[in-house]
VOKEVO-543544 format. One line per field, with one value per residue: residue number from 1; residue in one letter; y, x, z of N, C-alpha, C, O in turn. Coordinates in pm, 1 decimal. Layout:
num	(NUM  ...)
residu	(a  ...)
n_c2	(Y  ...)
n_c1	(X  ...)
n_c3	(Z  ...)
ca_c2	(Y  ...)
ca_c1	(X  ...)
ca_c3	(Z  ...)
c_c2	(Y  ...)
c_c1	(X  ...)
c_c3	(Z  ...)
o_c2	(Y  ...)
o_c1	(X  ...)
o_c3	(Z  ...)
***
This chain:
num	(1  2  3  4  5  6  7  8  9  10  11  12  13  14  15  16  17  18  19  20  21  22  23  24  25  26  27  28  29  30  31  32  33  34  35  36  37  38  39  40  41  42  43  44  45  46  47  48  49  50  51  52  53  54  55  56  57  58  59  60  61  62  63  64  65  66  67  68  69  70  71  72  73  74  75  76  77  78  79  80  81  82  83  84  85  86  87  88  89  90  91  92  93  94  95  96  97  98  99  100  101  102  103  104  105  106  107  108  109  110  111  112  113  114  115  116  117  118  119  120  121  122  123  124  125  126  127  128  129  130  131  132  133  134  135  136  137  138  139  140  141  142  143  144  145  146  147  148  149  150  151  152  153  154  155  156  157  158  159  160  161  162  163  164  165  166  167  168  169  170  171  172  173  174  175  176  177  178  179  180  181  182  183  184  185  186)
residu	(m  s  m  g  g  y  i  g  i  g  i  c  v  i  v  l  l  w  i  i  v  t  y  n  r  l  v  e  r  r  n  r  v  r  n  s  w  s  q  v  d  i  v  l  k  n  r  f  d  l  i  p  n  l  i  e  t  v  s  g  y  t  g  y  e  r  e  t  l  s  q  i  t  e  m  r  t  k  y  a  s  a  s  s  v  a  d  k  a  s  a  s  g  e  l  s  a  a  l  g  r  v  m  m  v  a  e  g  y  p  d  l  k  a  s  a  n  f  l  y  l  k  e  q  l  t  e  i  e  d  k  i  r  y  a  r  q  f  y  n  d  a  v  e  v  f  n  t  a  l  a  v  f  p  s  n  l  l  a  g  m  f  g  f  r  e  e  a  f  f  r  m  d  e  a  e  k  a  l  p  k  v  p  s  k  f)
n_c2	(-116.8  222.0  534.7  733.3  583.6  500.3  745.3  820.2  619.4  683.2  938.9  871.8  712.9  905.4  1084.8  910.9  851.5  1111.1  1148.1  950.1  1031.3  1290.5  1234.8  1073.3  1261.7  1445.0  1282.1  1230.3  1490.6  1546.2  1354.4  1451.6  1683.9  1569.7  1428.7  1644.6  1773.2  1581.8  1605.1  1862.5  1813.0  1629.7  1789.9  1980.0  1810.5  1743.8  1989.6  2003.1  1788.6  1890.8  2090.9  2014.6  1979.5  2236.2  2383.4  2269.8  2344.8  2628.1  2679.3  2615.9  2836.8  3056.1  3110.0  3255.3  3278.2  3105.1  3113.9  3170.0  2942.2  2740.7  2807.9  2739.1  2462.4  2409.4  2496.1  2317.5  2084.1  2160.3  2168.6  1897.8  1787.6  1901.7  1875.6  1965.2  2125.2  2403.8  2441.6  2323.8  2489.9  2732.3  2668.3  2610.4  2859.6  3013.0  2881.6  2931.8  3208.0  3213.2  3075.2  3257.5  3459.1  3330.3  3318.4  3588.8  3645.0  3508.8  3681.9  3839.4  3687.0  3626.9  3396.1  3189.6  3253.3  3195.1  2926.5  2612.5  2409.4  2551.8  2715.3  2521.1  2411.9  2639.7  2679.8  2443.2  2483.9  2711.0  2604.4  2417.0  2585.3  2713.0  2493.0  2440.2  2666.5  2624.0  2372.9  2439.3  2623.8  2456.8  2281.0  2461.2  2538.5  2296.6  2269.2  2491.1  2421.0  2189.8  2288.8  2472.9  2303.0  2183.0  2390.2  2486.1  2478.5  2209.2  2028.9  2077.6  1982.0  1703.8  1687.9  1767.6  1568.8  1336.6  1384.6  1536.3  1774.9  2111.0  2180.3  2304.5  2594.4  2637.6  2873.0  3163.6  3288.2  3593.7  3620.4  3485.1  3638.0  3864.4  3785.8  3835.2  3929.2  3726.8  3768.7  3634.7  3568.9  3538.4)
n_c1	(84.8  47.9  188.6  -5.3  -238.0  -228.1  -248.3  -504.4  -657.2  -594.2  -708.1  -977.6  -1016.8  -975.4  -1185.9  -1403.6  -1368.0  -1405.4  -1676.2  -1796.1  -1721.2  -1834.7  -2108.4  -2163.7  -2116.1  -2321.0  -2545.1  -2499.4  -2527.3  -2792.7  -2920.3  -2854.0  -3006.1  -3262.8  -3257.9  -3228.0  -3471.5  -3639.7  -3577.1  -3677.3  -3946.3  -4003.9  -3972.3  -4170.6  -4390.0  -4381.1  -4455.0  -4715.7  -4829.0  -4841.4  -5028.9  -5315.3  -5337.4  -5273.9  -5483.1  -5701.3  -5645.5  -5642.1  -5897.8  -6062.2  -6048.4  -6098.4  -6369.2  -6494.3  -6307.8  -6307.1  -6283.4  -6012.1  -5892.6  -6013.9  -5909.3  -5643.7  -5663.2  -5752.7  -5529.2  -5340.4  -5437.8  -5414.3  -5135.9  -5076.9  -5185.3  -5038.0  -4811.2  -4574.2  -4254.7  -4275.6  -4552.8  -4580.6  -4412.2  -4548.5  -4791.5  -4688.2  -4584.1  -4820.0  -4943.9  -4762.6  -4798.8  -5067.2  -5048.0  -4896.6  -5088.4  -5268.0  -5114.5  -5097.5  -5365.1  -5393.8  -5285.0  -5493.2  -5623.4  -5595.0  -5619.0  -5562.8  -5301.0  -5176.1  -5206.2  -5068.1  -5053.6  -5085.3  -4857.8  -4658.7  -4713.2  -4669.1  -4396.6  -4296.1  -4380.0  -4231.6  -3971.2  -3991.7  -4042.5  -3795.2  -3637.7  -3750.0  -3671.7  -3392.9  -3374.3  -3488.8  -3301.3  -3077.0  -3171.5  -3210.6  -2945.4  -2835.7  -2982.9  -2888.1  -2616.1  -2650.7  -2804.2  -2621.8  -2416.5  -2546.4  -2559.9  -2305.1  -2029.7  -1822.7  -2010.1  -2276.6  -2332.3  -2344.0  -2546.9  -2784.2  -2792.7  -2830.8  -3070.5  -3097.8  -3257.5  -3318.8  -3374.3  -3635.7  -3622.2  -3696.6  -3890.0  -3965.5  -4283.0  -4476.6  -4661.5  -4539.6  -4310.0  -4419.0  -4490.0  -4608.0  -4416.2  -4393.9  -4414.6  -4158.1  -4201.2  -4488.9)
n_c3	(0.0  -75.0  42.2  23.2  45.9  313.8  437.7  356.2  482.8  746.5  767.8  733.2  962.7  1164.3  1107.7  1150.0  1423.7  1525.9  1458.8  1619.6  1882.3  1892.0  1846.9  2073.4  2274.5  2224.8  2277.7  2549.3  2655.7  2584.4  2740.1  2991.2  2995.2  2990.1  3233.9  3408.2  3363.1  3468.2  3738.4  3791.1  3745.1  3950.8  4182.1  4134.6  4147.1  4416.2  4524.5  4425.7  4558.6  4812.3  4795.1  4819.8  5101.6  5188.7  5073.5  5206.7  5472.5  5456.0  5352.9  5565.0  5724.2  5563.8  5438.1  5227.0  5025.4  4816.6  4535.4  4468.5  4577.5  4424.3  4177.0  4212.9  4231.2  3970.1  3823.7  3910.0  3795.9  3529.0  3500.2  3537.1  3307.5  3106.7  2832.6  2716.0  2786.2  2783.2  2824.6  3076.6  3224.2  3204.3  3335.7  3587.0  3660.8  3675.0  3884.5  4092.4  4120.7  4204.4  4446.1  4585.9  4609.2  4781.3  5011.7  5065.1  5114.0  5350.5  5531.1  5623.5  5812.4  6126.8  6291.8  6114.2  6038.5  6276.8  6300.5  6357.2  6168.3  5926.2  5937.6  5923.8  5668.2  5513.1  5555.6  5440.7  5176.1  5109.1  5117.9  4910.3  4691.9  4675.5  4603.1  4355.1  4209.4  4207.6  4076.0  3831.1  3735.9  3710.7  3516.0  3300.5  3261.2  3170.0  2933.0  2794.1  2748.7  2592.2  2369.9  2270.7  2190.7  1980.0  1802.0  1732.2  1504.9  1425.1  1511.9  1469.1  1217.0  1244.4  1435.6  1306.1  1111.7  1262.0  1382.0  1618.0  1822.7  1932.8  2279.3  2492.1  2697.5  3045.4  3102.3  3294.6  3340.8  3292.4  3502.2  3713.0  3744.6  3851.2  4101.2  4422.8  4709.5  4986.1  5328.0  5535.9  5796.0  5991.1)
ca_c2	(0.0  343.1  633.9  799.9  492.6  508.1  876.8  813.1  537.7  762.7  1045.1  805.7  674.2  1028.9  1132.7  816.3  876.8  1239.8  1124.7  872.4  1116.0  1398.9  1174.9  1033.8  1384.5  1497.6  1192.9  1256.4  1621.0  1532.4  1279.3  1542.2  1769.9  1488.2  1404.3  1771.9  1796.3  1488.3  1663.1  1971.4  1750.9  1571.7  1898.1  2035.5  1713.8  1761.8  2107.7  1969.8  1700.3  1974.7  2184.3  1978.6  2008.7  2381.5  2426.3  2226.9  2428.0  2765.9  2688.3  2610.6  2969.9  3160.7  3056.5  3325.7  3285.7  2981.8  3132.8  3153.0  2801.8  2658.9  2836.6  2659.8  2325.5  2405.9  2508.7  2190.2  1993.2  2208.0  2122.8  1752.2  1749.9  1966.3  1777.0  2023.6  2202.4  2539.2  2436.2  2296.3  2610.5  2829.9  2625.1  2624.9  3002.5  3055.4  2823.4  3007.3  3336.0  3187.1  3042.2  3385.3  3527.2  3262.3  3363.0  3727.1  3637.1  3460.8  3797.9  3893.0  3589.2  3602.4  3257.3  3107.8  3281.5  3134.2  2781.9  2535.2  2337.6  2648.5  2755.7  2409.0  2405.2  2756.9  2651.5  2340.8  2546.2  2798.2  2517.6  2358.3  2691.7  2729.3  2376.9  2457.6  2764.0  2559.8  2268.7  2507.8  2679.7  2344.5  2235.8  2560.9  2529.1  2177.6  2301.1  2583.3  2345.1  2102.7  2369.0  2529.7  2194.7  2160.9  2506.0  2519.4  2402.4  2123.9  1932.0  2103.6  1896.3  1572.7  1701.9  1763.8  1440.8  1233.4  1421.2  1605.8  1900.8  2196.3  2162.7  2430.5  2644.1  2652.0  3018.4  3218.4  3373.5  3724.6  3605.1  3446.0  3751.2  3961.2  3720.7  3920.3  3875.7  3687.1  3783.4  3505.0  3542.9  3594.2)
ca_c1	(0.0  128.8  179.1  -134.4  -340.8  -222.9  -300.6  -649.6  -712.9  -577.3  -809.1  -1107.2  -1021.7  -991.7  -1323.2  -1493.0  -1354.2  -1471.1  -1821.2  -1834.2  -1706.3  -1933.5  -2240.8  -2174.8  -2124.5  -2457.0  -2635.3  -2475.8  -2586.9  -2938.9  -2961.6  -2841.6  -3125.2  -3377.7  -3244.4  -3255.3  -3616.1  -3698.6  -3560.9  -3775.2  -4078.5  -4017.3  -3992.0  -4303.5  -4486.9  -4381.5  -4536.9  -4855.4  -4875.2  -4863.4  -5139.4  -5444.3  -5332.4  -5278.9  -5619.5  -5789.0  -5617.2  -5684.0  -6042.6  -6126.2  -6045.5  -6137.4  -6484.3  -6534.9  -6195.5  -6317.0  -6242.0  -5866.9  -5861.2  -6052.9  -5812.4  -5524.0  -5695.5  -5754.6  -5391.1  -5274.2  -5484.7  -5355.7  -4997.5  -5075.7  -5220.1  -4945.6  -4719.4  -4445.1  -4186.1  -4332.3  -4684.4  -4560.6  -4355.1  -4656.4  -4882.1  -4615.9  -4579.1  -4953.9  -4967.5  -4681.4  -4865.6  -5189.0  -5005.9  -4858.8  -5213.3  -5320.7  -5034.3  -5136.0  -5498.8  -5375.9  -5253.1  -5615.8  -5684.2  -5499.7  -5624.6  -5493.3  -5157.6  -5126.4  -5227.1  -4943.6  -5059.1  -5059.2  -4716.6  -4579.8  -4732.3  -4602.7  -4252.7  -4271.6  -4397.8  -4115.6  -3858.0  -4014.2  -4023.4  -3650.2  -3589.2  -3795.4  -3581.9  -3263.7  -3388.6  -3513.1  -3173.1  -2993.5  -3227.7  -3179.7  -2801.5  -2816.1  -3039.2  -2796.6  -2499.1  -2695.3  -2840.8  -2498.2  -2347.4  -2617.0  -2548.8  -2168.1  -1965.5  -1881.5  -2105.8  -2410.0  -2348.7  -2389.2  -2672.4  -2893.1  -2791.4  -2881.3  -3202.9  -3101.1  -3332.6  -3304.8  -3467.5  -3695.7  -3588.0  -3806.4  -3896.2  -4056.5  -4380.3  -4498.4  -4733.1  -4444.5  -4220.9  -4491.2  -4530.9  -4586.2  -4327.2  -4465.3  -4326.2  -4109.4  -4257.7  -4621.9)
ca_c3	(0.0  -87.5  149.3  5.5  98.1  459.8  475.5  335.9  590.8  869.2  766.5  756.1  1104.0  1242.4  1086.3  1217.7  1568.0  1553.9  1452.8  1737.6  2001.4  1885.5  1866.2  2214.1  2354.5  2207.3  2351.2  2691.6  2690.4  2575.9  2858.9  3106.1  2988.8  3031.5  3376.9  3475.2  3359.4  3562.7  3871.7  3800.6  3752.7  4084.8  4278.8  4109.9  4199.1  4561.8  4552.5  4398.6  4665.3  4930.0  4769.9  4881.6  5245.3  5203.8  5041.3  5315.6  5589.5  5430.6  5332.1  5695.2  5784.9  5468.9  5367.6  5106.1  4931.6  4737.6  4396.2  4461.6  4604.5  4308.8  4070.4  4240.3  4192.5  3823.3  3774.7  3940.7  3691.4  3403.3  3496.1  3522.5  3170.4  3012.2  2775.2  2677.8  2888.7  2783.6  2888.6  3218.7  3283.1  3213.6  3442.4  3713.4  3692.4  3717.9  4015.9  4188.2  4144.3  4282.9  4582.2  4646.4  4647.5  4899.9  5126.3  5093.8  5174.2  5487.3  5614.2  5681.7  5902.2  6236.5  6339.6  6014.5  6049.1  6399.7  6294.1  6344.1  6041.0  5819.9  5945.4  5872.9  5523.3  5454.6  5558.5  5339.9  5045.3  5086.6  5085.1  4777.9  4591.9  4659.4  4527.1  4217.0  4145.8  4185.3  3973.0  3703.4  3691.5  3668.3  3388.3  3197.4  3232.5  3085.9  2801.4  2726.8  2702.8  2483.4  2252.8  2216.0  2119.6  1853.9  1714.1  1693.7  1398.9  1323.4  1566.9  1413.7  1099.2  1292.5  1509.9  1208.8  1042.8  1352.2  1431.1  1746.4  1816.2  2051.0  2390.9  2536.7  2829.7  3141.0  3118.4  3393.2  3272.8  3353.3  3629.4  3816.0  3767.3  3930.8  4224.5  4540.1  4810.0  5105.8  5445.3  5581.3  5929.3  6010.8)
c_c2	(123.5  435.7  706.5  714.5  495.9  641.2  878.3  734.0  614.3  872.5  986.1  766.5  797.2  1082.1  1042.2  835.6  1008.0  1222.5  1052.0  958.9  1225.2  1345.9  1138.6  1156.0  1445.1  1412.6  1218.1  1387.3  1617.2  1458.0  1363.6  1636.9  1691.7  1459.4  1531.7  1801.5  1703.8  1542.1  1778.4  1913.3  1691.5  1680.3  1961.2  1940.4  1724.1  1882.3  2073.7  1875.3  1778.2  2060.3  2140.3  2006.6  2158.3  2432.3  2390.5  2315.0  2568.8  2775.0  2678.9  2746.2  3077.3  3112.8  3126.2  3340.8  3163.0  2997.2  3110.7  3007.4  2711.6  2684.4  2753.3  2514.3  2310.4  2411.6  2381.4  2087.0  2030.1  2160.5  1972.7  1709.3  1813.7  1863.9  1835.8  2100.8  2342.4  2541.6  2412.2  2419.0  2716.4  2794.8  2640.3  2771.1  3055.0  3004.5  2897.0  3140.2  3317.0  3151.6  3167.4  3462.9  3463.3  3308.1  3507.2  3731.1  3597.4  3574.9  3852.2  3800.3  3554.8  3458.1  3163.8  3127.6  3214.1  2981.6  2709.9  2461.7  2431.9  2690.3  2645.0  2401.0  2520.9  2735.3  2548.4  2399.6  2636.5  2715.9  2459.6  2463.3  2717.9  2614.8  2387.2  2555.2  2701.6  2457.1  2331.0  2565.0  2568.8  2291.3  2332.9  2561.6  2409.7  2201.4  2393.0  2509.9  2257.8  2182.7  2433.7  2424.7  2165.9  2272.0  2531.3  2423.9  2328.6  2026.6  1955.4  2018.6  1758.7  1581.4  1694.8  1628.8  1329.8  1272.5  1483.7  1739.4  1979.3  2164.4  2300.9  2465.8  2648.0  2800.1  3057.1  3309.9  3502.9  3714.6  3570.1  3559.3  3853.0  3904.2  3811.5  3851.3  3846.7  3703.5  3647.5  3470.3  3609.2  3651.5)
c_c1	(89.7  104.0  45.8  -248.4  -346.2  -279.3  -452.5  -717.9  -705.8  -682.0  -947.8  -1123.7  -1043.8  -1133.3  -1422.3  -1487.4  -1422.0  -1622.8  -1867.4  -1829.4  -1812.5  -2074.6  -2261.7  -2186.8  -2264.3  -2559.5  -2622.1  -2542.6  -2739.4  -2991.2  -2951.5  -2961.5  -3246.3  -3375.1  -3276.5  -3404.6  -3686.6  -3688.8  -3659.0  -3913.6  -4104.2  -4045.8  -4129.5  -4411.6  -4494.1  -4467.4  -4684.2  -4912.4  -4907.1  -4989.9  -5272.4  -5447.9  -5341.0  -5419.8  -5714.8  -5769.9  -5670.2  -5836.0  -6119.0  -6135.6  -6105.1  -6252.5  -6516.6  -6422.2  -6193.1  -6264.3  -6091.7  -5829.1  -5900.4  -5960.8  -5685.9  -5547.5  -5695.9  -5613.3  -5312.1  -5310.9  -5423.6  -5211.1  -4992.3  -5105.0  -5127.9  -4845.1  -4582.9  -4384.5  -4246.9  -4468.3  -4672.1  -4503.2  -4462.7  -4750.9  -4816.2  -4609.2  -4712.7  -4983.3  -4886.2  -4746.5  -4989.3  -5153.6  -4960.9  -4981.4  -5274.8  -5244.9  -5068.8  -5274.9  -5487.1  -5342.2  -5376.4  -5682.8  -5586.2  -5500.6  -5550.2  -5342.8  -5096.6  -5137.7  -5094.3  -4940.0  -5027.0  -4912.4  -4625.1  -4590.3  -4662.5  -4451.5  -4215.7  -4279.6  -4280.2  -3993.2  -3872.1  -3995.4  -3875.0  -3591.6  -3630.4  -3704.0  -3446.0  -3272.4  -3410.8  -3382.8  -3081.4  -3040.4  -3190.4  -3031.2  -2772.5  -2869.1  -2944.7  -2674.7  -2537.2  -2724.7  -2718.0  -2421.5  -2414.6  -2590.7  -2407.3  -2115.5  -1847.8  -1986.7  -2247.2  -2436.3  -2402.1  -2524.0  -2791.6  -2905.2  -2853.1  -3012.2  -3208.7  -3171.9  -3311.6  -3411.2  -3517.6  -3646.1  -3713.7  -3809.2  -3997.9  -4153.8  -4402.9  -4569.5  -4636.6  -4347.3  -4286.4  -4538.4  -4505.3  -4494.8  -4408.2  -4371.4  -4283.7  -4163.1  -4393.0  -4632.1)
c_c3	(0.0  31.7  142.4  59.3  249.8  509.8  462.2  446.3  722.9  879.3  793.3  902.6  1191.4  1228.9  1158.6  1369.5  1607.2  1554.8  1579.2  1863.6  2003.8  1909.2  2013.6  2305.8  2343.6  2283.0  2502.0  2734.7  2682.2  2698.1  2985.3  3111.3  3037.5  3180.7  3454.9  3476.1  3457.6  3705.3  3893.6  3822.4  3891.6  4187.9  4259.7  4161.2  4351.1  4601.8  4532.2  4503.1  4792.7  4916.4  4831.5  5032.4  5271.1  5179.1  5154.5  5439.3  5570.6  5419.2  5463.7  5761.7  5694.4  5382.4  5237.8  5004.1  4839.8  4594.8  4379.9  4482.1  4487.9  4189.6  4089.2  4199.7  4040.8  3766.1  3799.8  3834.0  3556.6  3390.5  3468.7  3378.8  3065.8  2961.2  2740.5  2794.5  2897.7  2852.3  3038.6  3289.4  3302.5  3328.0  3579.3  3756.0  3741.3  3858.8  4123.0  4222.0  4231.5  4427.3  4656.4  4691.5  4772.1  5023.8  5164.7  5159.1  5320.8  5582.7  5686.1  5781.3  6014.3  6286.8  6244.3  6026.4  6171.3  6399.1  6270.8  6211.0  5924.7  5820.2  5891.6  5720.6  5452.7  5449.1  5452.1  5198.4  5011.4  5047.5  4944.3  4668.3  4568.6  4577.1  4380.5  4144.2  4113.9  4072.4  3835.8  3648.8  3639.8  3533.0  3276.5  3162.4  3141.4  2945.3  2724.9  2670.9  2582.6  2357.3  2188.8  2137.4  1985.7  1752.4  1662.1  1586.6  1459.3  1378.8  1515.2  1288.6  1139.6  1362.3  1415.0  1141.3  1130.1  1420.9  1569.3  1728.1  1944.7  2153.8  2432.8  2676.3  2916.0  3175.8  3223.6  3319.8  3351.8  3488.1  3742.0  3846.6  3859.6  4064.6  4343.8  4640.1  4935.6  5222.5  5496.0  5719.0  5937.8  6148.6)
o_c2	(127.5  416.4  738.5  767.9  494.6  646.9  932.4  774.3  610.8  896.5  1044.2  784.3  792.3  1120.7  1091.5  835.7  1015.0  1276.3  1089.9  959.1  1249.4  1406.3  1169.9  1152.4  1491.4  1466.7  1226.1  1392.6  1678.5  1494.5  1348.2  1666.8  1742.5  1465.1  1526.1  1848.7  1744.0  1526.2  1791.1  1959.5  1702.5  1664.1  1992.4  1985.2  1714.0  1877.5  2112.0  1881.0  1735.6  2097.6  2224.1  2052.0  2202.0  2514.9  2471.4  2354.9  2623.1  2869.1  2729.7  2768.0  3178.1  3078.9  3060.8  3410.7  3123.2  2903.3  3040.7  2955.0  2616.8  2593.9  2703.2  2451.2  2211.1  2340.3  2342.9  2011.8  1942.4  2117.3  1926.5  1606.3  1782.1  1777.0  1761.9  2137.2  2393.9  2633.0  2472.6  2448.8  2782.8  2881.2  2678.9  2802.8  3132.1  3075.8  2921.5  3180.8  3396.1  3193.8  3180.9  3525.0  3533.3  3333.6  3542.5  3811.6  3646.6  3565.0  3904.9  3832.7  3464.4  3403.6  3070.4  3031.2  3179.5  2915.2  2741.6  2452.8  2396.3  2699.6  2672.3  2385.2  2503.1  2768.5  2564.3  2369.1  2638.3  2752.4  2454.3  2433.5  2742.2  2636.8  2347.6  2530.1  2723.8  2455.0  2282.1  2556.0  2585.2  2260.4  2291.3  2582.9  2420.6  2158.3  2375.2  2534.6  2252.7  2148.7  2447.4  2453.3  2128.7  2249.9  2592.8  2306.6  2387.1  1950.3  1863.8  1987.2  1705.0  1491.1  1623.6  1580.4  1239.9  1200.5  1484.1  1809.2  1921.9  2126.5  2401.5  2378.8  2660.5  2845.8  2993.0  3398.7  3518.2  3792.6  3620.0  3575.9  3920.2  3967.4  3859.2  3728.9  3932.3  3656.2  3554.4  3352.6  3723.9  3703.9)
o_c1	(193.2  11.0  -11.3  -345.5  -454.3  -348.7  -521.6  -822.3  -800.0  -737.8  -1026.6  -1231.0  -1124.3  -1194.5  -1515.5  -1591.1  -1488.7  -1690.7  -1968.2  -1924.0  -1873.8  -2151.7  -2365.8  -2260.6  -2319.6  -2650.6  -2722.3  -2607.4  -2807.5  -3095.0  -3032.5  -3012.6  -3324.3  -3478.7  -3345.1  -3458.8  -3782.8  -3781.9  -3717.2  -3988.8  -4215.2  -4134.1  -4197.5  -4513.7  -4602.6  -4542.0  -4768.3  -5031.7  -4991.1  -5050.6  -5338.9  -5549.7  -5407.9  -5470.6  -5799.0  -5867.4  -5736.1  -5896.2  -6230.8  -6222.0  -6156.5  -6233.1  -6563.4  -6440.2  -6087.0  -6206.9  -6048.7  -5742.9  -5828.8  -5936.4  -5628.5  -5460.0  -5645.9  -5581.6  -5227.1  -5225.3  -5385.5  -5168.6  -4912.7  -5055.2  -5139.1  -4799.5  -4484.5  -4454.1  -4267.5  -4496.9  -4744.2  -4541.5  -4466.9  -4786.5  -4881.7  -4626.6  -4718.8  -5040.4  -4936.5  -4749.5  -5013.5  -5222.5  -4984.9  -4980.7  -5327.6  -5304.9  -5069.1  -5299.0  -5562.0  -5368.3  -5365.6  -5790.8  -5503.9  -5395.6  -5482.9  -5266.3  -4978.4  -5084.4  -5019.3  -4834.8  -4950.5  -4850.2  -4526.9  -4489.5  -4603.9  -4386.8  -4116.0  -4196.9  -4234.1  -3919.9  -3775.0  -3938.5  -3833.1  -3505.9  -3554.9  -3663.4  -3390.7  -3187.3  -3358.3  -3356.4  -3015.8  -2958.9  -3144.1  -2995.0  -2694.2  -2807.1  -2923.6  -2634.6  -2464.4  -2675.9  -2711.2  -2367.7  -2348.0  -2598.4  -2391.6  -2152.3  -1777.7  -2046.1  -2329.5  -2551.4  -2493.3  -2606.5  -2888.5  -3015.7  -2919.5  -3059.6  -3314.6  -3148.9  -3289.7  -3523.4  -3450.0  -3629.9  -3824.6  -3739.9  -4101.8  -4112.2  -4353.9  -4540.5  -4650.4  -4306.1  -4218.3  -4618.1  -4393.5  -4496.6  -4481.8  -4257.9  -4364.1  -4169.6  -4409.6  -4737.0)
o_c3	(66.5  110.1  246.6  112.8  308.7  611.2  548.5  497.6  802.0  986.3  867.9  960.4  1284.4  1328.5  1222.2  1435.9  1710.5  1642.3  1638.8  1942.4  2107.7  1983.7  2071.4  2404.2  2443.4  2345.6  2573.1  2839.2  2764.4  2753.4  3076.7  3219.2  3118.1  3246.9  3557.0  3576.1  3523.0  3784.2  4001.3  3908.2  3943.7  4272.1  4357.4  4213.3  4408.5  4699.6  4613.5  4533.2  4872.1  5016.9  4892.3  5084.7  5364.7  5254.9  5193.7  5503.0  5659.4  5470.8  5472.9  5846.6  5742.9  5265.6  5144.6  4904.3  4791.6  4539.6  4288.3  4411.7  4455.9  4109.9  3992.5  4140.4  3988.0  3670.9  3719.5  3787.4  3479.0  3283.3  3387.0  3333.4  2947.4  3035.6  2736.0  2889.3  3007.5  2929.7  3118.0  3402.5  3406.1  3408.1  3676.1  3873.7  3837.1  3941.3  4232.7  4338.2  4322.6  4520.3  4776.4  4797.7  4858.5  5128.3  5282.7  5249.1  5405.2  5702.6  5796.8  5830.8  5999.4  6320.5  6287.8  6024.6  6170.3  6487.9  6178.5  6147.7  5835.2  5714.4  5822.6  5651.8  5345.9  5349.8  5381.7  5112.5  4897.2  4955.6  4868.7  4563.3  4455.4  4491.4  4291.7  4030.7  4006.2  3983.5  3735.7  3528.9  3537.0  3446.1  3170.3  3046.7  3047.1  2848.1  2604.9  2557.1  2483.5  2249.5  2066.6  2030.5  1889.1  1631.6  1556.6  1580.1  1541.8  1302.6  1516.9  1258.5  1076.7  1349.1  1441.4  1116.8  1078.5  1508.8  1632.0  1629.4  2051.3  2120.1  2411.5  2762.0  2864.2  3266.7  3239.7  3245.3  3463.6  3578.8  3853.7  3961.4  3937.1  4133.9  4363.3  4653.0  4984.7  5216.6  5499.1  5754.6  5896.2  6186.1)
***
């Protein structure tokens, strides 16, 4: 075999290795995005599991605030039926805003504010909201790394060829941005 044949084989081996490494890196990053979303979903489920107890506690004290409580139940259902990250993010933001309103309503009920059950639920909700913010940030960081890998040359050539698609960021909607601040102590 001539020197040109060895060079051709060497170039083919290098290109094949590059394809394998790049493909595996894209798969790894896509899996990191999926895992990150799973973590967000778990934390959001924890919040949703807490909501019925919160509604029950608050409704015992605030008989005429039924509209806000029923909105929370509807938003919880909306999240459960959402299929895309954008839809879930929107439903989560609406729910966060509604929960903020419930906490503000509680300000007008001294007996509720003093209830040990309400204080416990409020503390749990605050912790879960912090975990949601952290999980959302971790997810968005993973999406940014993955989407960047899809967009940069030369990996973008392989990404399109193997059907990799950009992932959606978990964006905060306007309702969540306008969430009223709830005092940490009642």
